[in-house]
C-alpha positions as CSV (number, residue, x, y, z in Angstrom):
1,M,0.0,0.0,0.0
2,R,1.4,3.3,-1.1
3,A,1.8,6.0,1.6
4,P,-0.2,9.2,1.0
5,T,1.7,12.1,-0.4
6,M,1.8,15.5,1.0
7,R,-0.3,16.8,-1.9
8,S,-3.0,14.3,-1.3
9,L,-3.2,15.3,2.3
10,L,-3.3,19.0,1.6
11,I,-6.1,19.0,-1.0
12,P,-8.9,18.2,1.5
13,V,-7.5,20.8,3.9
14,F,-7.5,23.5,1.3
15,A,-11.0,22.5,0.2
16,I,-12.3,22.9,3.7
17,L,-10.6,26.2,4.1
18,F,-11.9,27.7,0.9
19,A,-15.4,26.3,1.5
20,A,-15.7,27.7,5.0
21,P,-16.5,31.3,4.1
22,T,-19.1,30.2,1.7
23,V,-20.7,27.9,4.2
24,R,-20.7,30.6,6.9
25,A,-22.2,33.1,4.4
26,Q,-24.9,30.7,3.5
27,M,-25.7,30.0,7.2
28,A,-25.9,33.8,7.8
29,V,-28.3,34.2,4.8
30,D,-30.4,31.3,6.1
31,S,-30.6,32.8,9.6
32,I,-31.7,36.2,8.2
33,R,-34.4,34.5,6.2
34,E,-35.5,32.5,9.2
35,L,-35.7,35.6,11.3
36,A,-37.7,37.5,8.6
37,A,-40.1,34.6,8.4
38,M,-40.5,34.5,12.2
39,R,-41.1,38.2,12.3
40,A,-43.7,37.9,9.5
41,D,-45.4,35.1,11.4
42,L,-45.5,37.2,14.6
43,E,-47.0,40.1,12.6
44,H,-49.7,37.8,11.2
45,I,-50.4,36.4,14.7
46,K,-50.7,40.0,16.1
47,A,-53.0,41.0,13.3
48,D,-55.2,37.9,14.0
49,Q,-55.4,38.7,17.6
50,D,-56.5,42.3,16.9
51,L,-59.1,41.0,14.5
52,I,-60.4,38.6,17.1
53,K,-60.6,41.3,19.8
54,S,-62.5,43.6,17.4
55,Q,-64.9,40.8,16.5
56,L,-65.5,39.9,20.2
57,A,-66.2,43.5,21.0
58,Q,-68.8,43.7,18.2
59,I,-70.3,40.4,19.4
60,L,-70.6,41.8,22.9
61,R,-72.1,45.0,21.7
62,V,-74.8,43.2,19.6
63,L,-75.6,40.8,22.4
64,S,-75.9,43.7,24.8
65,Q,-78.3,45.5,22.5
66,R,-80.3,42.4,21.7
67,S,-80.8,41.6,25.3
68,V,-82.4,45.1,25.7
69,Q,-84.3,44.9,22.4
70,A,-85.8,41.6,23.2
71,R,-87.6,42.9,26.3
72,A,-91.3,43.7,25.7
73,P,-92.8,46.9,27.0
74,T,-93.6,46.7,30.7
75,A,-96.9,47.8,32.2
76,R,-95.4,49.7,35.2
77,P,-95.5,53.4,34.4
78,V,-92.3,55.4,34.8
79,R,-91.5,59.2,34.8
80,A,-89.2,61.1,32.5
81,S,-88.2,64.7,32.5
82,V,-88.5,66.8,29.3
83,A,-86.9,69.9,30.9
84,D,-84.3,71.6,28.7
85,A,-84.6,68.9,26.0
86,P,-85.1,69.4,22.2
87,S,-88.5,68.5,20.9
88,L,-90.5,68.1,17.7
89,G,-94.2,68.8,17.4
90,R,-96.7,70.9,19.3
91,A,-95.9,71.4,22.9
92,D,-99.5,70.8,23.8
93,A,-99.9,67.6,21.7
94,P,-102.0,65.0,23.6
95,V,-99.1,62.4,23.7
96,T,-95.4,62.8,24.4
97,I,-92.7,60.3,23.4
98,V,-89.4,60.7,25.2
99,E,-86.5,58.9,23.6
100,F,-83.2,58.2,25.4
101,S,-80.7,57.6,22.5
102,D,-77.1,57.2,21.5
103,Y,-75.8,58.5,18.2
104,Q,-73.5,55.6,17.7
105,C,-76.0,52.9,18.6
106,P,-77.0,50.9,15.5
107,F,-80.5,50.1,16.9
108,C,-81.1,53.9,17.6
109,Q,-80.1,54.5,14.0
110,R,-82.6,51.8,12.9
111,F,-85.4,53.5,14.9
112,Y,-84.4,56.8,13.3
113,N,-84.4,55.4,9.8
114,T,-87.7,53.5,10.0
115,T,-90.0,54.1,12.9
116,L,-89.3,57.7,13.6
117,A,-90.0,58.7,10.0
118,A,-93.5,57.0,10.2
119,L,-94.2,58.5,13.6
120,K,-93.4,62.0,12.4
121,K,-95.6,61.7,9.4
122,D,-98.6,60.2,11.0
123,Y,-98.5,61.7,14.5
124,I,-95.8,64.4,15.1
125,D,-96.6,66.5,12.0
126,A,-100.3,66.0,12.6
127,G,-100.1,67.7,16.1
128,K,-100.9,64.4,18.0
129,V,-97.5,63.6,19.4
130,R,-94.7,65.6,20.9
131,Y,-91.3,63.9,20.4
132,V,-88.5,64.7,22.9
133,F,-84.9,63.6,22.5
134,R,-82.7,62.9,25.5
135,D,-79.1,62.0,25.3
136,Y,-78.0,58.6,26.7
137,P,-74.6,57.8,25.2
138,L,-73.2,54.4,26.2
139,E,-69.6,55.3,26.4
140,Q,-68.5,51.8,27.4
141,L,-69.6,50.7,23.9
142,H,-69.6,53.8,21.8
143,S,-66.5,56.0,22.3
144,H,-67.7,58.8,20.0
145,A,-71.3,59.0,21.2
146,R,-70.9,61.6,24.0
147,K,-69.1,64.1,21.8
148,A,-71.6,63.5,19.1
149,A,-74.4,64.5,21.5
150,E,-72.5,67.6,22.5
151,A,-72.0,68.4,18.8
152,A,-75.8,68.4,18.3
153,H,-76.3,70.9,21.2
154,C,-73.5,73.0,19.8
155,A,-75.3,73.1,16.5
156,G,-78.5,73.9,18.4
157,E,-76.9,77.1,19.7
158,Q,-76.8,78.1,16.0
159,G,-80.4,77.1,15.4
160,K,-79.6,73.8,13.7
161,Y,-80.0,71.1,16.4
162,W,-82.3,68.8,14.4
163,Q,-80.2,69.2,11.2
164,M,-77.2,68.0,13.1
165,H,-79.2,65.3,14.8
166,D,-80.3,63.9,11.4
167,A,-76.7,64.2,10.0
168,L,-75.2,62.3,12.9
169,F,-77.6,59.3,12.4
170,Q,-77.2,59.5,8.7
171,N,-73.4,59.4,9.0
172,Q,-73.0,57.1,12.0
173,G,-69.7,55.8,10.9
174,A,-68.1,59.3,10.9
175,L,-68.3,60.7,14.4
176,E,-64.7,61.5,15.2
177,L,-63.9,65.1,16.2
178,P,-62.6,66.2,12.7
179,Q,-65.6,64.6,11.1
180,L,-68.0,66.5,13.5
181,A,-66.3,69.7,12.6
182,E,-66.7,68.9,8.9
183,R,-70.3,68.0,9.4
184,A,-71.0,71.4,11.1
185,R,-69.5,73.3,8.2
186,S,-71.5,71.2,5.7
187,L,-74.6,72.3,7.5
188,G,-73.7,76.0,7.1
189,L,-72.7,76.5,10.8
190,D,-70.0,79.0,11.8
191,G,-67.0,76.7,12.0
192,A,-65.0,78.6,14.5
193,T,-67.9,79.0,16.9
194,F,-68.8,75.4,16.6
195,D,-65.3,74.3,17.3
196,T,-65.0,76.5,20.3
197,C,-68.3,75.2,21.7
198,L,-67.3,71.5,21.2
199,S,-63.8,71.9,22.6
200,S,-65.1,73.7,25.7
201,G,-67.4,70.9,26.7
202,R,-70.0,73.4,27.8
203,N,-72.9,71.1,26.8
204,A,-71.5,68.1,28.7
205,A,-73.8,68.9,31.6
206,R,-76.8,68.6,29.4
207,V,-75.7,65.1,28.3
208,D,-75.1,64.2,31.9
209,R,-78.6,65.3,32.8
210,G,-80.0,63.0,30.0
211,L,-78.0,60.1,31.5
212,A,-79.3,60.8,34.9
213,E,-82.9,61.2,33.8
214,G,-82.7,58.0,31.8
215,A,-81.2,56.0,34.7
216,A,-84.1,57.4,36.9
217,A,-86.6,56.2,34.3
218,G,-85.1,52.7,34.3
219,V,-83.3,53.0,31.0
220,E,-80.7,50.2,30.7
221,G,-79.8,50.3,27.0
222,T,-80.6,52.3,23.9
223,P,-82.9,53.2,22.5
224,G,-85.2,53.5,25.5
225,F,-88.6,55.3,25.5
226,V,-91.3,56.7,27.8
227,I,-94.7,57.3,26.1
228,G,-97.4,59.1,28.1
229,R,-100.1,61.7,28.0
230,T,-98.8,65.3,27.9
231,K,-99.3,67.2,31.1
232,T,-98.3,70.6,32.3
233,G,-94.8,70.7,33.8
234,D,-91.6,69.1,32.8
235,T,-92.4,65.5,33.6
236,V,-94.1,62.8,31.6
237,E,-95.4,59.6,33.2
238,G,-96.1,56.7,30.9
239,T,-95.2,53.4,29.5
240,P,-91.6,52.4,29.1
241,I,-90.4,50.8,25.9
242,R,-87.0,49.1,25.8
243,G,-85.3,48.6,22.5
244,A,-86.2,49.5,18.9
245,Q,-89.6,47.9,18.9
246,S,-91.8,47.6,15.9
247,L,-93.8,50.6,14.6
248,D,-97.0,48.7,15.5
249,T,-95.9,48.6,19.2
250,F,-95.7,52.4,19.2
251,R,-98.9,52.8,17.3
252,Q,-100.8,50.7,19.7
253,I,-99.7,52.6,22.7
254,I,-100.2,56.0,21.0
255,E,-103.7,55.2,19.8
256,Q,-104.7,54.0,23.4
257,L,-103.4,57.3,24.8
258,L,-105.2,59.4,22.2
259,A,-108.4,57.5,22.9
260,R,-108.1,58.2,26.6
261,S,-107.4,61.9,25.9
262,D,-110.6,62.0,23.7
263,R,-112.7,60.4,26.5
264,D,-111.3,62.6,29.2
265,G,-111.6,65.7,27.2
266,R,-107.7,65.9,27.4
267,V,-107.9,66.9,31.1
268,P,-104.5,66.1,32.6
């Protein structure tokens, strides 16, 4: 057997030495790729978590509203204040509806889009019903509802409360502060005056009064209503309605109250 020569021994050594940098470079590239892939996976996981949180919040919001909506009107009469609250219709209309509402609540928007339009046509514009709007923003669920309520009152200071009220429900997905300012200007309000009013928070107390009055009337979610015969003074006593009930439910109660007013000669 022939002994290995120096050349045959050195060839593998040189091969290893020359190959080492290439191997190290490839390992570095592979590590960078693995880190990038891990980073991308983590971003996807974070995005999935954020999506799940958002969906859970929406589910909880809907379940909360449905639990309120599913309750039928109760027979026990309750009282609601109408003092310092915006209203539509004749002040001496035989029947008064007080709504406790939230501009960001989808069920309140549904009532606005469907039931209120019919009630306005058949009863409010006909002088049979006075409609009173009270603020009841559910801040735990709707982070923009309170400022939207204040924005309506700021618009009211310039004589356009109901125009802003309508615009807020018609654009329920655009209730952030810059969008409220834009909405005010689109309604022809003095922008600087509106901005000063909204930033000052001077209508926050009116919103707080609506919340307090609603809680006193047993309102647990939005929309909530009290329907009763109109009396002198700032209080209405009547039937509570919880949730965006059907138009027929409102009609039935209103017609019963109108019939009673006719029988009694509308004596409070």
